[in-house]
N, C-alpha and C positions, 0 to 999 in steps of 0.2 A: 778028379781037377783040383790042382793048387790053388788054396785061399790066398797065398801071399803073391802080389805082383811088382815088378817094376812100374808098370804101367797098366791103369784102368779105364777103358772110354767107354763113356756114357753115350750112346747114339751111333746107330749102324749105317748111318747115310754115307756119301762119296766121302765127306770131310773124316768121318770116323772110321771107316774100313780102310781107306788109304792109312791114316795116321797107325792103324794097326799093323798093316802090312809093312810099313817101313820100320815099326817098332820094331816087328820080327826078323827084319834083314838086319838090324844092328844089333840083334842078340839080345833085346828087352825080352822079357817075362811078362806077357802080354795078355789081358782079357777085355772083351770088348761085349759090352750089356745093348742089347734093342730089345724093346718091348713090342714090337710089329711083329714079331715072330718069324723074320726071313728079313735077312739083310737089303741094304739098297737104298733105303729112306724114303722120302719123298720121289726125288728125282728116277731114282728106278723102277718104283712101285706104282705111282702114281701119277708122275711128272713128266721129266725130260723124256726117258725113253718110249713110254706108251703113246705119248702126243707124237712123238716123233714116227713111231708104226703107224700112226692114224694120218699124220701129214704127208706119208710116202704114199699109201695107198691110197687116198684122197686125190694126189696128184694124179697119180696114173688114172683113175678112174674120169679124171676131169679131161685128162690130154687124149685118152681113148676115145672120149666124147666128142671134143671140140678141134683136137689138134691133129688126129692121126690122119684124117682125109686130104689136109692140105700137104702131108708128107706121101702122097700116094699108096696111104694103106686104109683100106677100105674094110669097115667092120657093121655086121647086122647081129641084132639081137642081143646086145651090151645093156647087163644091168647090176645093180648093185646086190651083194649078197652081205649082207651088214653082219650077220652073225658069224660069216668067215672073216671079216676083215677084223673083227673083235677078237675073234680065237687066235688070228697069227698075232695080233699083238699080245696077247697072254702068252703066248709060246715064245715070243722075244722078252718080255719081262721072266717068265720062269727059268729059261736057259741062263740068263744073265745072273738071275739071284742064286742058282746053285753053282755057276762058275765063282761067286765072291766067296761061298760058304769053304767050296774047295780051297782057295786062296788063304782063308783062315788056318784050316788045317795044314795045309803044305808049310804056313811061317808059323806054325806051333802056336798060334793065338787059340785061347779059349773063348768060346761063342756062348755067352750065357742070354737065355731068352728070358725077358721080363721089365720089370720098371725098375731103375736103378735111382737110387738119390744118395746125396751124400751126408753121412751121419756126420761125422767131424773129421779134424785134417786125418788122410788116410786110410779112412775106412768109407766104404761104399755099401749100403743094403739095397738087395734086389726082392723085390716081390716076383717071384719065378712064377714063368708059365707055368708049372707045373702044382703051384698052390704052395711051393715051400718059401720061406725066406731064408734067403744066403747073405754072409757076412764076408766082403772081399777088404784086405788090408792091401797096401797099395804105397810107396814111395811118391807115385804121381797120378793125378786123376785129371783127365782130359774131358772137358764138355764136350760134346758134339750132338747136340739136341736139335739142330735144325730149325725150323720155323715150319708155319702153319698159316694158310689161306686167312687174311682180313675179311672181314664183312661191312656192312654200314648199318646205322641204327635203324630199327624197326623192319627190320630183313629177317628173316629165319629162313634158315637152310636146310631143307629137306632131303638134299641129293637124290633129287626123283626130276622135279618140275623146277627148283631154284635150287642150282647147284654150284660148288666150286669145280677147281678143276679135276676134282676125284669124279664127281659125278659127271662132267662134260665128255672125260673119255670111256663113258659106259652106258650113255643114252639108249635105250633098247629100241628107238627106231628114231628115224630123220625128222626132226621136228618140223613142218610148213612153215613155222616164223619162229624164229632165236632172236633172244636180246642178250645183249652182251654188254656188261657194266664195266666199264675200263677200257681204254684204248692202249693199253702197254703191251708186253711182249705177250705175257700168257692169253688176254685177251683176243688179239690178233691172229696168234696160231691157232686155237680153239676155234673161234670164228671162221676162220679161213676155211679149216677141215669140214664143218658142218655145211658151210656155204658152197663149197666145191660139191659136195653129197646131194645136194637140192634145196637146203634151207634158204628161207630168206631173212638175211641176218642183217639187224640195226646194231650198231655199238653206240654205246650211250657214255658219254666223257665227261666231266667235270669241269678241265681243262678245256681253253680254246684251242689244242692242239693234240696230235695224237704222237704217241712216244716220248713223253719228255726227256729221257736222258738222251735221245739220239742228237743228231747235228739237225738244224733247222731246215737245211735244204733238202737233205734226205727224207725227214719226216713229211714235206711237204711232197714229195716225189711219191713217197711211199701213200700217202693218202689218196692221192690222184689214180695211181695203181689201182689199188685196191676197190675202188669206187668203180672203174672200168669191169672188175670182176665180180661186182654185184652188190660190195657192203655198203650200207648205208650208215652216214656219220652223223651224229646229231651231239656235236660239241657245246661246251660251255652249259653243261645241264647239270642240274643237282636232282639227285634221285630221292624220293621223300619218302616212296612207301612200293610194298608189292604187296597184291593180295589174290588169292587163287579163288578160283570160281570155276567150277565143274571142268576140271581138266584143264583150264586152260591159265593163264597168269595175267595179272595186270599190271604195269609197273607207272607210278605217279613220279612226275617229274617236273621240275621249273627251272627257268633261266637263272644260273649261278649269280646273273647279276642283279636278279629281282624281275618279274613278273609273273603271269597267270601260269597255272599248273595245267600239265596236259596228261592225257593217258594213252599209253601203248598197250595193246594187246598181244600175247604171242603164246606158244605153246611152251617154251621154257626159255629160263632166265640164266646165265652163266654170269656169276659174280665174281671179275676177277680184278679187284681193287688192292692187289698187292699183298704180302707177306710177312708175318711179324714172328719175332722171335720165339721159340717155345722152351719158356726156362720157367713155368710155372711148375712148382712142387718139386724142386730139384734140389734143395736144401742149401742153396749158397748162402744163406745166413749163419747157416755152421760154421763156416771158413771165413767170414767176414766179406764176403763177396758180394757185389752191388750190382743193381741193374738201373737202366733210364727210365724214364716215362713209359717207352715203347717195349720197355722189356730187355732192351740191348743188354748184355753182360758188358761193364768196363773192364778193360784189361791196359797192361801196358802196350808199349809198341811192338812185344816180343810176346805176345798171346796170353801171359802171364794173367792169373785172378790175383791170386795171393800164393805165396809159397807153397809149391809144390801143386797147385793146382790150376790149369790152364783150360783155354776154351779156343774154338776155333769155329770155322763157317759162318752160317746165318744167323747165329745168335751172337754173335758180334759185329763191330762195324765192318762196314766194307760192303762192296756188292754180294747180292743174296744170289749167286751162281756157284752152279756145283763144280764148275772147275776152279773156281777161288777157294774153295772150302777143299778141295784136293790138295790144293797146293799149301794149305792153312797145315793140313794133315801134318803132309810131309816136312814141313818146316820145324812143327811142335816135337816131331818124334828126332829130329834131328838136334833140337834145342836140350832135349832131355838125355840125348847120349852124347852130351858134350860139346856138338859140331856147332856150325854156323847154321842158322837157319833164319829165312827172311823170303818175303812176299812182295812185289810190288805191286800195289793196287792200282797205281796210272797205268799199267801195262795189263791187265785184266780185261782180254777181248768179251765184248757182247754181240752176239746173234740172236736172230728174230729169223725163226725156220717158216717162215710162208714161202709162197712162189711168186716171185722172187726172195731169196734171201736177203737181209740187210744185216749188214756187220760194222762195227768201227771199235777202234782201241785210240786211247790217246784223247786231247783235248780236242773239243769243239773248236767252231770257229766263235762261237758267241762266249765260251770259256776264254779263250785267249782276248778277245777284244777287252772283256771285263777286267782280264788280270795286267792289262795294258802293255800285252805283248806284241809286238810287230813280227806280221808273219807274209809269208808267199805261199798261193795255193797253186795247185795242177790238178787238171780235172780233166778225165776222158769218159765219151760214152762209150756203152758198150753197141751201140748203135755202128759205131765206125770199126768194131772188132768182128776181124773177118772168120773167126770160130763161130760166134753169137750171131753174127749172119748167117752163116750156113746152117747153124742148127734152130732158126729162128726164135734166139733169146736174146732180142736186142733190150731188152726194159734196163734202165739204171743204167748207173754211172760210178767211178772211182773217183775220190777227190783226196788228194793228200795235202797235210797243211805242215809248212816248214819253216825253221826259225829265219826271218829275214837277215840277219847279220851273217849267222853260223850256218847256215841250211841243214842243221838237226832235224830230224824229223819230229812233230811234236803230237800228231794225229793222224790218224786214216778213217774215213768214210766211204762205205760201199753198199749200193745196192744190185743186186743182179743174181743170176743163176750161179749157184755155187760159190758165193762171197763169202760164206762160212769156212771154207776150207783156204781162201787165197788171204784172208785177211792175217793168218800167221806168218807170213813172209815179212808185213810190217811189224808184229809183234818180235819178231827175231830181230831185223832189222833196230828196232826202238832199243831194244834190250843191249844191243851193242853200241850205243850210241851213232848210229849211222845216221850219214846225211841223204838228202832225196837222191843228191847224184849217185851215191852208191846204188841203191837201186836202179836208176835210169840207165846206168852202163853193167848192169848185171846181164847177160844173154839168156833169154825167155825163151823156150822152145815156140817155134809157128807151125801151123795155127792152134794156141790156146786163148780160153778166155782168162789166163793170167796177165797177158800181156797187155791189159788193160794196165794192171797195176802199175807196168815197165811205164807205160804211155804216159800214166799220170804223175809220175815221177820225174818225167822228163818235162812235162808241163810246168813244174815249178820253177825252172829256167826259160821256159819258153822253146824248146826244141822238139816238142812232139813230132812224131815222124809219120802217123799216120792220120787220118782226114781227122 
């Protein structure tokens, strides 16, 4: 292994490994350092990928239990094999992590297992997994250290009864009663998994609404839908503490606006109150780097911390999403190679992988009103979509927002089966500055769920063709 590089990347998550691949493709001699001992970061090992494996498995279980009979499929003896569900989750993760390690070799990237820190400009020290200390010299350092779960005061995480996302994807049994603290994306996804598998789930949220980043209309419809599925919501509640008693847990809360304390009991609690950048012990001060009070690394608009030091992904400003980190990584690799590199954070889609899915990109109605931008909207319900009616998947709608004068698409908000795939049609349209009419006049195959996107675009100008 050479000790002199064009690029050394600290962190092997989606941002880091995609940066490494692109650097390799561009002919830059590259090393990537990761302390986990396996590449993929939070997303692949304990986040996006394993949670989706459980979401998919639990959705099939719930469909077999609740929906198959209505489709003419009779079943008997249905039962949950949680051990096998966890095993197939692990198989998916292992296969993907091995694939990333192969890509490092394919692109001639050196992979160093250990904890990396910046010693000085152009020098990275590694406390290697094998106990040795390595020193790597480099022209460029890329910080891709990601994020870790946030918690609340007076709550001790043990990853057994009081868990973060990491413990929530590895519970050894289905809890009879489960409390989720936080009604954001992670809390709703994990809560829905265990609800479908048989848990009684209560979601406790400080705000008076769920999914604070989503469009108001989508959030209200989602809450109604999740309530029908069995989730209970306690909004506007401040969690003041958690206590473990004889294999159970108690949660203490009081109204955020003030009032009497209340107690909830459960078998387990998932703490899903957001994430914070992982930047401690990184040695930023050695190169004059700075963080804000949340630990977010301060950068220029082209990812630069100082000369020869770059930062990407969850540890800098912008949405904490794996696909945003991937784009950051590729952009930085291209900038280092002397090419143009840029990521438009206004066009990064968000997806909630519940059932049905929720997806959005661009501005919400509230944001447009606050900015004083005049807009028009088109909305189309899946209840009126032929494929959705045929598949008995009619929950939700598509809404498209467009500039009132130019018709340029400003945002799109969707709730329905498969909208996590459909949102990209709008992402591409917005990337090219398309008008709602451009989408409305683009032929879509019939019958498909994505026709709802076209119909919503038609609705902006009032010429929806279906119900």
